[in-house]
C-alpha positions in Angstrom: -5.8 19.8 0.9 -5.9 17.2 3.7 -8.7 14.9 4.5 -10.2 17.0 7.4 -10.5 20.0 5.0 -12.1 18.0 2.3 -14.8 16.9 4.8 -15.3 20.3 6.1 -15.6 21.7 2.5 -18.0 19.1 1.5 -20.2 19.8 4.6 -20.3 23.6 4.0 -21.3 23.0 0.2 -23.8 20.4 1.1 -27.6 20.7 1.8 -29.0 21.3 4.1 -26.5 23.9 5.6 -24.7 22.3 8.4 -25.2 23.6 12.0 -22.4 21.5 13.6 -19.2 22.9 12.1 -16.8 23.8 15.0 -15.1 27.1 14.8 -11.5 25.4 15.3 -12.5 23.1 12.3 -13.6 26.1 10.3 -10.1 28.1 10.9 -8.2 25.0 10.1 -10.1 24.6 6.8 -9.4 28.2 5.8 -5.7 28.0 6.8 -5.4 25.0 4.4 -7.1 26.8 1.3 -7.2 30.7 1.6 -4.5 33.2 0.5 -4.6 34.9 4.0 -6.3 34.1 7.3 -6.2 36.5 10.2 -7.8 36.0 13.7 -8.7 39.6 14.6 -10.0 41.1 17.8 -13.6 40.0 19.1 -13.4 36.5 17.7 -13.5 37.5 14.2 -11.8 35.7 11.4 -10.7 37.6 8.3 -10.3 35.4 5.3 -8.9 36.6 1.9 -9.1 34.3 -1.1 -8.7 35.1 -4.8 -9.1 39.0 -4.1 -12.3 38.5 -2.1 -12.5 39.0 1.5 -14.9 38.0 4.0 -15.1 38.4 7.9 -16.5 35.6 10.0 -17.7 35.9 13.6 -17.4 33.3 16.4 -20.6 32.4 18.1 -20.6 31.7 21.9 -21.4 28.1 21.5 -18.3 27.5 19.5 -19.8 26.5 16.2 -20.2 28.4 12.8 -23.6 30.3 12.4 -25.6 29.6 9.3 -24.8 33.2 8.2 -21.3 32.6 8.2 -21.9 29.2 6.3 -23.6 31.2 3.7 -20.9 33.7 3.4 -18.4 30.9 3.4 -20.4 29.5 0.3 -20.3 32.7 -1.5 -16.7 33.1 -0.9 -15.9 29.6 -2.2 -18.3 30.2 -5.2 -16.4 33.2 -6.1 -13.1 31.4 -6.2 -12.1 29.3 -9.1 -12.2 25.5 -8.7 -9.6 24.6 -6.1 -8.4 21.4 -7.6 -8.7 19.6 -11.1 -10.9 16.4 -11.9 -10.3 12.7 -11.9 -7.7 10.7 -9.8 -3.9 11.2 -9.6 -1.6 8.7 -8.0 1.7 10.3 -6.4 4.8 8.7 -4.9 6.6 11.1 -2.6 10.1 9.6 -1.7 13.2 10.2 0.1 16.1 7.8 1.0 14.4 6.4 4.0 10.6 6.3 3.2 8.1 6.5 0.2 4.5 7.5 0.3 2.0 6.2 -2.5 -0.8 8.6 -2.3 -4.2 8.5 -4.3 -5.8 11.9 -4.5 -9.3 12.2 -5.8 -9.2 15.6 -7.5 -12.9 15.8 -8.2 -14.6 15.1 -4.9 -13.5 16.6 -1.7 -15.3 14.2 0.4 -13.0 11.2 -0.6 -9.8 10.9 1.5 -6.3 10.4 0.2 -5.2 6.8 0.7 -1.6 6.1 1.1 0.8 3.2 1.3 4.1 3.6 3.0 7.2 1.9 2.2 10.2 2.1 4.3 13.9 1.5 3.6 15.2 -0.5 6.8 18.8 -0.6 5.6 20.8 1.4 8.1 23.8 1.5 5.8 21.5 3.4 3.4 20.8 5.9 6.1 24.5 6.3 6.8 25.2 6.5 2.9 22.7 9.3 2.5 24.3 11.1 5.4 28.0 10.7 4.3 27.3 11.5 0.4 24.8 14.1 1.1 27.1 16.8 0.2 28.2 15.3 -3.1 24.6 15.1 -4.5 24.9 11.3 -5.1 23.5 8.2 -3.6 24.8 4.8 -4.2 21.9 3.0 -5.9 23.1 -0.5 -4.9 22.4 0.4 -1.3 18.8 1.2 -2.2 17.9 -1.9 -4.4 15.4 -3.8 -1.9 13.8 -0.5 -1.0 13.4 0.2 -4.7 12.0 -3.4 -5.3 9.7 -3.1 -2.3 8.3 0.3 -3.7 7.8 -1.3 -7.2 5.8 -4.1 -5.6 3.5 -1.5 -3.7 3.1 0.6 -6.7 1.9 -2.4 -8.6 -0.8 -3.2 -5.6 -1.9 0.4 -5.2 -2.2 1.8 -8.6 -3.0 -1.2 -10.9 -2.7 0.1 -14.3 -2.7 4.0 -13.6 -0.1 6.4 -14.3 1.7 8.3 -11.3 3.9 11.4 -10.7 7.2 10.8 -8.7 8.3 13.3 -6.3 11.9 13.1 -4.8 13.1 15.1 -1.8 15.5 18.1 -2.3 15.9 21.3 -4.0 18.1 20.3 -6.9 18.0 17.8 -9.8 20.1 14.9 -8.3 17.9 12.9 -6.0 17.2 9.1 -5.0 14.1 9.4 -7.1 16.4 9.3 -10.2 17.9 6.1 -9.1 14.5 4.7 -8.5 13.4 5.5 -12.2 16.8 3.7 -13.5 15.9 0.6 -11.3 12.3 0.6 -12.4 13.4 0.6 -16.1 15.5 -2.5 -15.3 12.9 -4.7 -13.4 9.5 -3.4 -14.8 9.8 -1.2 -17.9 5.9 -1.1 -18.4 5.6 0.5 -14.9 8.3 2.9 -15.7 6.5 4.0 -18.7 3.5 5.0 -16.6 5.5 7.8 -14.7 3.7 11.0 -15.9 6.6 13.2 -14.5 9.4 13.5 -12.1 10.2 16.4 -9.8 11.6 17.4 -6.4 10.0 19.0 -3.3 11.1 19.5 0.1 9.4 16.7 1.8 10.4 17.8 5.2 8.2 21.0 4.8 5.5 19.8 2.6 2.0 18.7 3.6 -0.4 16.7 1.4 -1.7 19.8 -0.2 1.6 21.0 -1.2 2.4 17.5 -2.7 -0.7 17.2 -4.7 -0.2 20.9 -5.9 3.4 20.0 -7.2 2.2 16.8 -8.7 -0.7 18.5 -10.5 1.9 21.2 -11.9 4.2 18.5 -13.0 1.6 16.5 -14.8 0.3 19.7 -16.3 3.8 20.3 -17.8 4.0 16.8 -19.2 1.0 17.0 -21.3 
């Protein structure tokens, strides 16, 4: 769930009912959280969520009507809680870039914060390309990148635990080498890894990253 969806959801659930939600903003929200979204003939929007279906109608002024806000509230009320509660820190990394994300799972009005760490070593990029087919990276190439990421983690998450997501579809990933390096330079920080997994970062949005991290954290319990 991205920042814009969180804000739209908070506005719809808030009081009094909002009168300034743009239709495009409304569509984007449903596309982010609903099971099925279809724009039908006559400026109608059909939304299916957890077995419930609602059809919304676009007004001439391009804003969502109070009636549709109430219908949206009912549809959201009929749907189990979208996310969990509390905070969750996630590191999503590939061989070139790592994102340190902070998700507030309880409050949709709080945006994700992120800290980017980039691997500037051109050799690392070359090694990744050359050795990609072997499923193995030379960890020595990534040492500075890993160390910079460790520093960023300490700054961002303090004493909190975090989930680590690497890029790929298999088990071998640069994230595995980061864990090994972390155990060498900062064992206490390595012990705060809740779980490690892989995801196709080239296709995953923040909502997918959050969902995958929650599943990994749940499985680790």
